[in-house]
C-alpha positions in Angstrom: 99.2 52.2 95.5 98.1 55.0 93.0 96.6 58.6 94.0 93.5 57.7 92.8 93.4 54.2 95.2 95.2 56.4 97.9 92.5 59.4 97.6 90.3 58.0 101.1 93.1 58.4 102.9 93.8 62.0 101.3 90.3 62.8 102.2 90.9 61.8 106.2 93.7 64.3 106.0 91.9 67.0 104.1 89.4 66.3 107.3 91.6 67.0 110.0 93.6 70.0 108.8 90.2 71.5 108.5 90.4 71.6 104.5 88.2 69.1 102.9 85.4 71.7 102.3 87.9 73.3 99.9 89.6 70.2 98.6 87.4 67.2 99.4 85.0 68.1 96.4 88.2 68.6 93.6 89.4 65.0 93.5 90.6 64.9 89.6 91.9 68.8 90.4 93.8 68.4 93.2 95.5 64.9 91.8 96.7 66.5 88.7 97.7 69.4 90.9 99.7 67.4 92.9 100.9 65.6 90.0 102.0 68.8 88.6 103.8 69.0 91.8 105.6 66.1 91.6 107.0 66.2 88.4 108.7 70.0 89.3 110.4 68.0 92.1 111.4 65.5 89.8 112.7 68.1 87.2 114.4 70.3 89.9 116.4 67.6 91.2 117.2 65.5 88.2 121.2 64.8 87.9 121.3 66.1 91.7 123.5 63.6 94.2 121.1 61.3 96.3 122.3 63.5 99.2 120.3 66.4 97.8 117.0 64.5 97.3 114.2 65.2 99.7 111.5 62.6 99.3 108.9 62.4 96.4 105.6 64.3 97.3 102.8 61.5 96.3 99.8 61.0 97.5 101.1 58.1 100.1 103.7 60.0 101.0 102.0 63.1 102.1 99.5 61.0 103.6 102.4 59.1 105.3 104.1 62.4 106.5 101.2 63.5 107.8 100.2 60.5 109.5 103.9 61.1 111.2 104.1 65.0 111.5 101.0 67.0 110.4 102.6 70.1 111.2 105.4 69.5 108.5 102.1 69.1 105.5 99.2 71.2 106.8 101.0 74.3 105.5 101.6 72.5 102.1 98.3 72.0 101.9 96.9 75.0 103.0 98.9 76.6 100.4 97.6 74.2 97.9 94.0 75.4 99.1 94.9 79.2 98.7 95.8 78.3 94.5 99.4 78.0 94.6 101.7 77.3 91.6 103.2 73.5 91.5 107.0 75.2 91.7 105.9 77.0 95.2 104.0 74.0 96.7 107.4 72.5 95.6 109.5 74.3 97.4 107.7 74.6 100.2 107.8 70.5 99.9 111.7 70.6 100.2 111.5 72.8 102.9 109.6 70.7 104.8 111.5 67.8 104.4 115.1 69.6 105.2 116.1 72.2 102.4 116.6 75.7 103.9 115.8 78.7 102.8 118.5 80.5 101.2 117.0 83.7 99.7 113.9 85.2 99.0 113.0 88.1 96.5 109.5 89.5 96.1 109.0 92.1 93.0 105.5 94.5 92.9 104.5 96.9 90.4 100.9 97.5 90.4 99.3 96.3 87.8 102.1 95.3 86.2 104.5 92.5 88.5 104.4 90.0 91.0 107.4 87.8 90.9 108.5 85.9 93.9 112.1 84.1 93.5 112.9 81.5 96.4 116.4 79.8 96.4 117.1 76.5 98.9 120.0 75.0 100.0 119.5 70.8 99.9 119.7 68.8 102.7 123.0 67.7 101.4 124.2 71.5 102.5 126.3 71.7 99.1 123.1 72.1 96.6 121.4 75.1 95.6 117.9 75.2 93.5 115.5 78.0 92.6 112.0 78.8 91.8 110.3 81.5 90.4 106.7 82.6 89.9 105.0 85.6 88.3 101.4 84.0 89.9 100.1 86.7 92.3 98.3 84.1 94.2 102.4 82.6 95.7 102.6 85.4 97.7 100.3 83.6 100.0 103.4 81.0 100.9 105.0 84.4 102.3 102.0 84.4 104.9 102.9 80.6 106.1 106.8 81.4 106.5 108.5 81.1 110.0 110.2 83.9 109.9 112.9 83.9 113.6 116.3 85.6 113.9 119.5 83.4 114.6 122.1 85.6 115.8 120.5 88.0 115.4 120.6 87.5 111.6 117.2 86.6 110.0 115.7 82.9 109.0 112.8 81.4 107.4 113.0 77.9 108.6 109.6 76.5 107.9 106.2 76.9 106.9 103.6 77.1 109.5 99.8 76.4 108.9 97.2 79.0 109.9 95.0 77.5 112.4 
């Protein structure tokens, strides 16, 4: 199926996640942005071993995963509604699908700079990828980060919807 053919299923997901008013009326924009996320995902993982790969975030895969575990997909959809950039959406998707956040760096200078960098350890636990954004709105992904400690050490394990 194509993204356009899967749109009605994605609309059902938006309704269930409480995002239909924000995302449901912008089909072409949403599908274009999701295409950009897939492109970023593909470029980031190109050439890496099969064991390092995570599922491609097609519309069909988003719907399938939402039906299996809505808690994995809802924060990515919220970040999409926040207008986060494709690299940050791809990063969130990878974390939700098994990658681990290895490092986060944020630098802010009033009126000058907002830069977010995230390094992920991929599911093979031997490959790493990095994402960087200077889009100030991408900082919203940190609002969704599940922070914790393991053995007294800081962790970001997943992302959680604000609902």
